[in-house]
N, C-alpha and C positions, 0 to 999 in steps of 0.2 A: 383544484386541487386535477390531479391526472386520471387519466385513465389507465396509465400503467402500472401494473402491480409498485407496492409502493413501499420499500422497509420502514421498519418501524423511524429510525431519526427524524426521516424528514416530516412524518406525521407528527413527531410529535414539536419538529420545529417549527413547523405552519401553526401548531393548534397555542404556541406562548406565544410568537412573532409576526403572526400573520404572513399570509404572501407576499413574496414579489412579482409584480406580473411586470412583464418589459414585451417590448415589443417583436414583430416578425419582421427579416428585413424583407422591404415589397419593393425595391430601386435598383439602380446599380449607381455603387460607390466608390471610391477611391479610398488606399490609406496608405500610409507608412509601413504599419504590420495589419497582418488579418490574420489571429488567432484561433485554429477550429479544436473546440476543445473547451467548455466552460466547467470544469472541475479544477482541484485541486492544480496540479500542473498549469494548466490554463490562464486562473485567476490571478495565482503569483507571481508568472511571467507578466501579463500581463500589467501586476502595480508594481514590479521592480523596474520596467520598462519607464513608467512615467514616473519612478520616483528618478531615473538617473536622467531622463529626456522627457522632461515634461511638456515639450511642444510638440512632441512625437504625435500622430493620428493613430491612434491603438482600436483597433478594430475585433471582437472576439465574437464570435457563433455558435452557437450551442443545438445540437438535434431535439435535445427535448428541454429538461428542466436543468439548469446550471446543477451539479453532482450528481443529474442524476444515476449516472457511472459509478464509477469504485469508488470516488471521492465521496458520496453520501450512501454508501452502504460498507462501508469497512466495520470495525471492530473498534474504530477509533483510539488503537493502541498508540502512544508514540515512543516508537523503538528507532531505536541508531545503530552508526555502522560496524559497534564493538565488539560483539559477537562474530561477523566478520570479517577479521582480520588477515586470519590466512589466507582467505581467499583474494581479501583486497590487495596484499601483500605481492601475492603469486600475478597478481595480473598487472599492477600499477608498480611496483616496488615497497619497500617498508617507508621511506621518508613519507611519501605519497598516502599510504593505508596509513598513517599516525595521525596525519594533514587532516584525510577525509574524516575519521572518525572525532578528530577536536571539532570539527565543523558541524556535524551531525549532535555532538552532545550538544554544543553552544547553541544549535540550531531548536532545540528544546526549549530554552529559555526566550530565545528570542521571536518564537511565536507566541510563547506568552506575554510576552512583552508586548510587543504589536498590537494583539488583541485587548489588552489592556490601554494600552495609548489609544486606540480610535475605537472602544467601546465596546468592543464583542464579546458578549458575553456565550462563549462554547465553551461550558461546564468545563474548563480544564483543571487538570488537578497533576501536579509535577510531583506524585509521590513515589516513583522508582519505576521500576524493570524488575521481574524476577525469572529466571529461566529455571526449572525445578526437577528433579527426578523422579520417577513412579516406581523405579525396579531396581537393581544392584548394575544391571549393563548401563543403565542412565546413572549410576551416580559413579561409575570409574569415567564414562563418556566426559561429566561436569568437571570434575573434579581434574580431569587432562586438558579439558579448557578453559578452568579457572587458572592453573598451573602455568600453561603456554601464554596466556593472556597475560600476568603477570609478569613471566620473563621478557613477552613482546613490548613494555614500557607500557602495556593496555591498561589501565591500575584503576579506573573507575569501577571496576566490581569487589565485591565486598563478601567472603563468607561468614556466615552469621549462622550458628543452628537453633538461633533462638525460635522457640516454637510461633511466633508472632510473626517470622519472614518465614513463612512454610506458606503461602498464601491461603489461608482458611481452608485449605483440605489437607485432611489424614494418610489420602491420596500419594503427597505430596512427601518425602522420605529426605529429600537433602536440595536443597538451592543457593545460586548465588544472583545477588544482589545490584543493581545498579541504581544510582540515587538520580541519574541524569535519565530521566524518563516518567511515562504517566500517561494518562487517560484525555481524550474530550469529546465533545460531543459533533460527531463530524460536519452534518446539514448544520450545527448553527454555525460550525465555521465559513460552511462554504455561505452562507446567507450574508454574513458578515462582512465576510472579503469580495463579495457581488457589490456591497451598499459601499465600500473601501474604494474599489475601481471605477465605479460610478462617480464618486467623489473627485476623482482624479481626473474624469475627462475620456476615460474606458467607455466605447460604444460597442452596449452588449447587446443582441438577438437572440431571444431563445426559441425554438420548435423553428428551426432554420436550419435542417440538413448541408451538408456539402453534397450534391450530387454529382461536380467534374472537377478535377485540380487540374489546372493548365500548370504546366511546367514552361512556362514561360517568361518574360524578362519584359514588363512586369510580370508576377505571378496572377493570374486570374482566378477567382473562386467561383465558381456559379453556385445557386441555392436556387427552389421552385420558383420563386414569385423574385428575386434579384442576384446581383452580381458584385466581388470586390474585387478592385484592381491594386495590389497593393507591389511594394517595391519589397517586401520581405513577407516571410509565411513560418507561421510554427504550426506543425501538427500536436497539439497535446492530446491525443485521441485515444492512447493507451492501448485497451484490449482492444480498440478498431484500428487501429492501424495499418496490421497487416491486409484490411482489405482496400483498402486508400492505397500506399503505395507497397507494390510486388519485391521490390529493395529488400522491405524487413520482413517480408511475409517468413521467415523462418529464423530470425530473428528472437521470438519469443514463441510460448503456447500458451492457450487460453487452456487454464483449471479451475474451477466452481472453487470459492473459500464459501461455507456456509454457516450459518451463525441462528440461535434463538435465543431468546429474552427473557426474561419472567414478569409477571405484575410486580408490583412493587411490594417486599418486605424487608422494610429497613431495621426493626428492631431484631428480625432473625440474624439477618446479615452481621449485624451488630454482635450478637452473641456468637457469632463464628467468626467474628475477627476480621468482618468483612468491608468492613467501614472507612474504607481509602479507596483513591482510587489510581494505582499500582497495575500495572498489566502485568498480567501471570502467565508463561510460558513454558510447556514440556520440552522433554528432549527428543522426543519423535521427530521422523524426518516430516512426515505429514502430520504437523502440530495441532494439539490442543491448546487455547489461547480463552483467558476469559479475563473480566473488568468489572466491576459495578460501578453502575452510575448516581451522582448525589441523592437524587430521589428513591434511593435503595432497590434498585432492579437490577440484576445478576447474567451478565449475557456470555454468553460460550461461545466459542464458535469450533471448528476445525478445518484446514487446509486440505488438497491436493484430492479432492472426492472425484470430480466430472473433469473426464480431460478432451476437448474438444474436436474434433474431426477436421483438421483443412482449418483450424482456427475461424470458425464460422460463431458467429455469434448466435448463440442456440434461444428460441426460447424460454429453457428452463432457469437462463440467469435472470429471468424478468418473472420468477414465479417465489410462490413459497416454497422453502429446501425441501426435495426429493431424498434428502436425508438425516429425516426429522428423526429416524427412529433412532440412527445410529447419534445421533446429539446428547438426544432425551438419553439412551443407554450411559453416555460417555459424562450428563450432564448429575444422573444418579450413581456412578463409580469415585465421583470429584466430591460429590456432594449428598451424601443417603440423607442427613441430618434435614436437608431442606425440602418442602415440601415441591414438586411439580407443577405451577402453574404458570405456563407459560403466553405469552403476547402476543408470541409472533416471528415468526420465520423465515429467515430470506437467505439468497444467494447473490453473487457476484462473482463477475470475472476478474481471476487475477493475471495481469503477463507478466509469464515467468520466464525470465530471460535464462541462457542457458549457464552462464557465469553464478545466477542469484546477485547481479548486481544491477541496479539501472545505468543507464547509458544514454546519453546527449550525442547530435553531432548533425550534419547538411545533408542530404540527399548528393548523390554522388552526379547526377546529371540536372541538378539545379542548387547550387552554394548558398541561394538565397530562398529555400525552403529548409528548417532546422524542424528536428523532432526531440523529443525525450520519452523512454517508456522503459519498461522493464524493471518495474521496482518491485517485481516479485513477493507479493503481499506485504511490504514495509513500505508505504506511499507516504505516510499522515506527515512525517516527519522529513522523508525522504523528496519528495515534492517542493519544499520548501528551499529547499536543496535547488533542485530543480531550477525552478524562478531564474539562480542567482545564475545558471550555468547557463540557459536559455536566453536571459535577456544581454549577458555578456557576448553570447556569439551575434545575437539578433543587430548589438550595437558595434560590432567589432570593436569590442575593449580590449586591452589585451594585459591581461588580468591573470588573478591563478586560478578561475573557473576555467577561462578557456584555452588556456594551456596544460589542463588538465587533464591527462589521458583517457578518463572517464567521460570528457567531451570530444571522444572519435572513434562514435559510433561502435558498435555491437562487436567482441572482442569474439564470438565464436556463432554460430552458431546450429539448430537442431536439424536434421536429416527429415529427407523431405517427405511424402506421403506415400505408398500409406506405411512405410518404416517406423515413421514417427507416432504412430497411435501405436503399432501393435508394438513395437519397443515399449512404450509407456506402456501399456497395459500391462505387458510382462515384469516391469520394474516393480510397477504397481504393487502387483503382486508378491513378489518377492518383498518386498518390503512390509507389506500386511502380514506374512508369514514369520518372517523374523520378528518383528515387534511385538507378536503374541506370542513367540515361544521365551522371547524374553520375560515380559507378562508372568510368563510360567515359573520362569527363575530355570529354565532350560535352553539349553545351548541352540543357536539356532543353524539350521544346515549352513554348509558351506558356500553353495551355490548359493543361494539369498542373502546371504552376506555381500556377495561380489555383487551380485545383480543392484542390492539396493547403494553400493558406492556410488551406483550411475545416476542417482538422485541426491548426493549429498551436498549438491545446489540448492535445492528446494526446501531444507531446512533454515528456519531463522537462526541457529546458532552452527557454526561451524565443526565439522566430528575431529577431532584430533586424539585418534586411538588407533 
């Protein structure tokens, strides 16, 4: 076990499957590809490189335990690009938007098939996703979104007023459903990916932080007790990337996503209609989301809570959530019939891009160093695609992934500090006031509506009103 505060998922995975003990790098080595970061992006990239180029020497280093960052502390919701069609089309064009949506929906089933093929028990349940409305304003937004998606050939969404499809909560008064989604246990997936990567010949070193990156040719990565000289390098460091590469410092903002999970109560959840693996999210900008687990726990989370000044990785990202009171209040609002017996709360740093979409590419001053980040709270499925983008770039493959505009780096940037943080606080306050008035079924102030539009990309679904 690690001394670092442990989110729930890893404690459960280690209890059931045992710890994986991997060495620390303590020598100077060479590699064809060096990957920094042992989360979903780094592991999927390593696996897909080895699948396409089995003879390549791939080395992966992780500063802590593989998956200790966002990959092991997210909600485990398998969501796709489909509700971000308007953003995709705006930035990449209509045809590419449709292609990316279809890829992301197929990825849900590809992840499940990969796990079945390799004997990974990640508690995957492809029971769909539900986007709900909890007030009349959200109903209007949801209906506009549904109509827009139908008109735009994004046809996977269904409108169904059956009570069973309202997410087990009377607070949800309308909803749209997509079967190409679900949930999984993220730490179990990480541990399974580690085993697959090792079986393919990837060398993995844990507790091996990158201390210095030399943008030379070959690339040199220094660590406390060794180094790696590699032809190519992948930075799969997500929220830590701004500390490593100044070029990407303004391409994301770090925002906490905070979660809590209950003790098991399978009978009560079944009576509430919550005996499924569906991922449920409301229509707020800083969204509430929840899902159940196979053993009968209920997890609820909320995004957009703490904005980190200067994109620094603060200690609070590795502690029990400081927003437990707000989370428990939201839990009671969604599930007043359920007893509030919570096993754990935690937080994680979400790397949000200015477009709300991930991006991949190579550094301007060294085209042999690649990166992928900006998942904006939707990384479980998109990081699987990230492995396709990054492996294609690393192996210099001329395919749909390397040619995609999503593989050309960030399309927008945030303002410098202190403007970024001051603006974020102002916009966040406006969003809270606007959504509070909507909950009261009262019209929000015009200025708050205008400011809230600046945060529209932060939502899990585009706003089309």
